[in-house]
N, C-alpha and C positions, 0 to 999 in steps of 0.2 A: 103539564107530569109531572110528577113529584120526583125531586134529586134522590139520587140513590143516595143511600148513609154510606159514609165514609170508614173503612174499618179502623179498628183504634188502634194506634202506635203502639210499639212497646212503650215501656216505663223508660225515663232517661235512669242511665247505669247508676250515678249518683243522687238520685230525687230524694231519697232517705235521706243522707246527710244535708241536701240542701235545706229539706223540710224542717230537720233537726236544726240546724241552724238559724232558720228563720224564727222558731219559735221561742226563740234566746230572749231574754229580755235586753235593754239596752244595756245592764250594769248585770253581770252572774252572780256577785259576791263576791266570797275570799278564795273560792277555788274554780276551776275550770269544769264544765260539765261535758258529759262524754255520750258519744253514741259507736257503739263498736269498737271502742279502744282508741277513738280520735276526740280528743277533748277541744273546747274552744273557753277561753276565758275572755270575757268582756270587761274593760276596766272604763275609765276616765277619759285614759288618753289614747285607747285602740284597743285590737283584738289582739291576741296570741293562740296560737296553738300548741297542742299536747299530743303525746303520744303515752297511754297505758300501757304497761308492760309486765306480764305474769311471769315470774320468775321461777319454774318447777323447781329446778336444784338450788335455790339458792345464790346468795352472792354477795357482792358487796358494789353500791352504786354511790359516787362521789364521797368516799370515806366511809359509809354508813351501811351497817352489815344486815344483809336482807336475810330472813329466814325460808326455807323451802315452799314455795308455793304463794310466796309475799308477791306485792306488786310495787312497781314505782311508776311516778308520773316524769315524765321525760319531758324539757320545754324543746321547741323547735325554732320558734322564731315569731315574727308579724305574720298575722294571717294574711295579709294582700301577697306574702311572699311564695305563696304554695297553692295550689289548685288541687283539689280532690283525687285526683288521680298519685298524684304525687305524695299527700298525705298516706294513702292506702300504701303504697309501695314502701314508704318508710317505715309504717308500722308492721307491715310484714317482714321486712329486713330485719327490724330491733327484736321482734317476735321470734324469729329464727334463732338471731345470735344468743338471746337467751334459754331458747330450747337446748343450745346447744354446749351451754355453760361457760360463753363466751363473753366477755365485759361489754356492753352497751356502748361505752364511751374509750376511745382509745386511750393510754395512760399519756398523760404530757408529760414527758424527759425534761427533769429539772434543766433550768439556767445553769453554766458553772457558778455565778454568782448566789445561787440557791444552794448548790451542793457545797461549793467550797465554804459556807457559811455552817453548814451543818456538819461537815468535815472537823470543823475548828471546833466546833461545842463538842463534840464526842472525843477529840484527840486530847482536849486541854488537861488532863488528869493526868497521863502520861505523857505528854509532848515536851520533849527538852528544847528549851530556848523558846518556848510557846510567844513569846513578845515580838521577836526576830520574824516567825514563821509569819505571825499574825498580819505582821507590816508587808511583807510581802504578797499575802494574798489582798489586803485592802489596798495597799497603794499602786501595788503593778499588775499582778493577774487581772484583778476585778475588773481594773479598767480596759483592759484589752481585750478579754475574753469575757467579760461579767455577764451579757446578755444572749451570747451563744449557748445555745443546747449542750450540753455535755457529747451528744451523740452528732452534735452536727460541728465539731472542734475536726479541723484536717490538719496534716502535716503542712502543708502549706501557712495556714495559720500560725504555726508554734514556728515556723522559719520565720515569718513577717516578724513576730515575737521577739526574738533570737535577735535579727537585726536591728529592731528598733533599739532594744535596752544593749546594745554591742557599739552602737553609736557614741554613746556618754558613758556606758561603767565598763572595769576591767572585766576580762573573761572570767575569770574566778569569782566575779560577785552575781557575774547573770547566770553562771553555773548554779551558783549557789540558790538564786529566784527560782531557776529550772526545775531544781531539786525537790522543792516545795512543791509544784505545779505538778511534777511525777508522782508525787505521792499521792496528791489527790488524786489523779487521772487511775493512777494502778489499784487504788481504792475503788474505783467507780466500776474496774475491770472486776475485781474478785465479788463486788455486787451485783454482777451482769447486768451492769447499766447499760456497760458498751462493752464491746468485742475486743477494742484494744487500745492501747494508749498512744495516740497519735504522736508523741515524740519520739517512739521507739525507729520511727524511718526521719525523723526530721534530722538537717543537717548538725555537724559537731561544733562544737566552741572551739575557733582556734585561739590558739594563745596560751593556753594552758601548761604551764609547766611545773611539775611538783616542786615544792618550797622544799629545802635542803639548808637549811640556816644553821649553823650552831653557833654556840658562843664557846670562846678561849674563856681561860679561868681568869684573864686580865678584862675582859669585858664584863663577865660576872661580877668582880670586883667591885667595879666604877656602875653597874648597876644597882648593888648594896649602897654604896657610898652617896649615890642620889637618894635613895630612899631614907636613910639616914636623917640626909641636909632636911628632903621635906617632912620627916616627922620632928626634928628639932624646929622648925618653924610653925609647924602646930603647936606643938607643947607651948610654943613662947605665944601664942594666939589663945590659949586656952580659955581666959578672962572674958575676951570678947566673941568667941565662938565655943561657949559652954557643949553646944547641941554637937559640936564635931566629933566622930568617931575616929580617937586615935590609940597608936601602939600598934597596927595590926599590917600594917604595909609591907615592911621587912620581913615578918613572918609569913605571908603569903608569897611573897617571891621566891623564900627560901625551901617554902613548903612543895612549891611547884618544881623547885630544881631536885630537891634532896628525894623526891615520892614520884616522879614522871605523870603525875595525875593532870588529868584536864583540869582547865578552869571551872567548869558547873561542879565536877566532882568534890575539887576543894570546897567550892563556895557553899554547897548543902551538906558537909559535913557538919553531923553534929556530936555531941560529947557520948551518947549511948554506942557510937560506932567505933569507940576507941578500945580495943578489946586487950586484955592479957594471956597471953599463949603458955601452953602448958609447961614450956622450957623458960618461962622467967620474962619473955622476950612483950614486944607490942606492937601490935598490928592493927591495920585501921581497914574496918568494913566499909569497899566502897559498893553503895547502892545505887545510887541514880548514873551507872554508865550506859555508854553510847549504846552498846549492846543488847542492852537490860541484863546482861549478866552480871552478877554480883561476884567481888574477886576480894581478897584481901591483899593488902599491900602491908609489908613487913618496917618497921619503922626504924631509920638510920640511927643512930647516935645523935647528931642535929636536930632530928624531929622530935626525938625525946624531949630534947630541951625547949624545944618549941612546946609541947604543950603544957610543959610545966609554967613557960611564961604566960601562955595564954590562959591558963586557969587565974592568973591573977587579975587580969582585965574584967572591967565591969560589964555585966549584961543586964539586957531590957528585960524586965518580967515576962516569963515565958520563950523568951529567944534562947534555944539551948544549941547555937549554932558557934561552931570554933573562931568563926568571922563572922560576928554579927553585921553585916552591911550588906545593903539593897545591890543588888548585879548595877543597877545605874552608874552608884557611887564607887562600885569597884572598879567598872572600865574608864569612868572618868579618871579617877586617881591613876590608872595603872597608863594611860594613853600622856597624861603630865609625867609620870615615871620615865615613859621613853625620851619625852623631849628633854627634860631635864639630864639624864644619863649620858648625850651626847653622843650613842650610838648609833649609827645609821639602819635602819632597817630591822628593827629588831619587835618581837610579841612575844608576849608570857607563853606561847606554844612552843617557842625557840628554848626553852628550858626542859621542857619535856624530850624534844630530839636530842639537848644536849645530852641529858640523863642517860637515854637508851644510848648515844655514842659512848659516852664513856665506860657504861658496863660492859658493850660490845669489845672495846679497847684493854679493856681490863679481863678479856678471856673470858668472860659469864656467856653461859649458854644461850644460844639464841632464844630457843624455848622457854628459857627461864626469864630470859628480859622482856619478849614477847608478852608473855603470862603478865609479870608487873605492870605493865601499859596496858593491858585488858584487851590485846589482840588476839584472836581467835588461829591466828598462824605465823610465820615470821616474814611473808612474803614483803610485807610494807616495811618492815625493818631497814631494808636495802634501797627502798624507793623512797622512801619520807623522812625514816628518822635515822638514821646511823650508816657510816659507811662500812660496808660488807666486811665481814671478819677476813675472807678471803682474798680481797683486794687488799688489806692491809698487809696480809702477810705476803704477798705477791709484792708491794712494794718493799717491805724489809728484804726478802730475798734479792731482789735489784740492788737496790744499794748497798748490799754485800757482794755483789757479784761487780757490778765494774769498780770496785776498790781492787779487785785482783789482777795480781799480774798479766797482761797478755788480753786483758777484756777488750782494749781497744782497737787491738793489733788485728784481733778475729773480726769487729764488726766493721773494720775499715777494708777488710781484703777477702771475705767472706759472701759470696752470691749469698740470696735468698733462700735456693733452694740447699745451698751446705749448710746453712744457719737451720737450718730445719733438721736435716739429718743429722747434723754434729753439734750435740746440746753446749752452749758457750761456757757453762762450768761441769768441769767433768770430775764424775765421783772420784 
């Protein structure tokens, strides 16, 4: 009896792909070969699988622009890591993304190190204090945040960094470095890379107090005497140190005191910024301001004399600055000056504060003083730069009142409530 024929079974689901793979040579050449969008590349060290995707709307793939209807080859990985069902599913998923105009590969969010480097390069032409800011980025911020992605930096990360920095540095120094971090993160917020700067919710840096150091006339004269002594020593050494730039230190200090300008503003002054006004006076056009808003600063009589003296100094070819020296040389010279003058806790910026305080004390309008300093409002005058005019008036009134007959008796016998109801000094 003959055996009955067995019915032919259905072809295996992925037989076509299996036959395609079996037909490939041991080495496929330079490019993968495809079957229905699934490709295999056989090389000397193994096989890899690829997906060919058509972009009906065009787009971009790994930085390359693709025209509508164009296609791209997307590498998945080693052949042994995928079976045919996974490859078909991945092909269909990628083609669906392309049909809807969505990116095939999720964009990788840049690390802090990459973004900060790019930010520095973009801001270099306009960034004030570029060297200091670069130091913050390279030496402090990249060390801690460098390998974190921009969207992966958390409030906890910022707090840990603040705590780490605060162990060895003054609060003001940590604050300056944090300001650089905030500038970078806020730039990322504006570009749409992250939703919010994590520093907005971080712990506040404790121990920061507004500096209100003003110089007396006696202290100012001691600084000038020290500057004269330093310059006298430099003149004595001019034969052995001909390359040393001399004759500018006292003028720089006086200019800061007379003008109220910032260190960087003075350092970058060029001769074309010295302008004659219609009424025959001289004013300085300050361009590289902290707020990026240029302003004019009228010259005092001493500033005019300094301008005349500076014109006599030799300038290097092509250098059109009033004070032709590097910022490093300036910082080193000023540091030496503060040590030599014998005054405790003094900085160049204190001359700017003193300038504002003197003007306020001479009844110059606060808005005028603020404009001369380059402030948009008057609020900073009382907190950082000058004794408040109202407080000066209060002190004057109190000083006059305490000398009047009966004031001592009133303060000793009157209750607090009565002192409120009855003024100490009657009209």
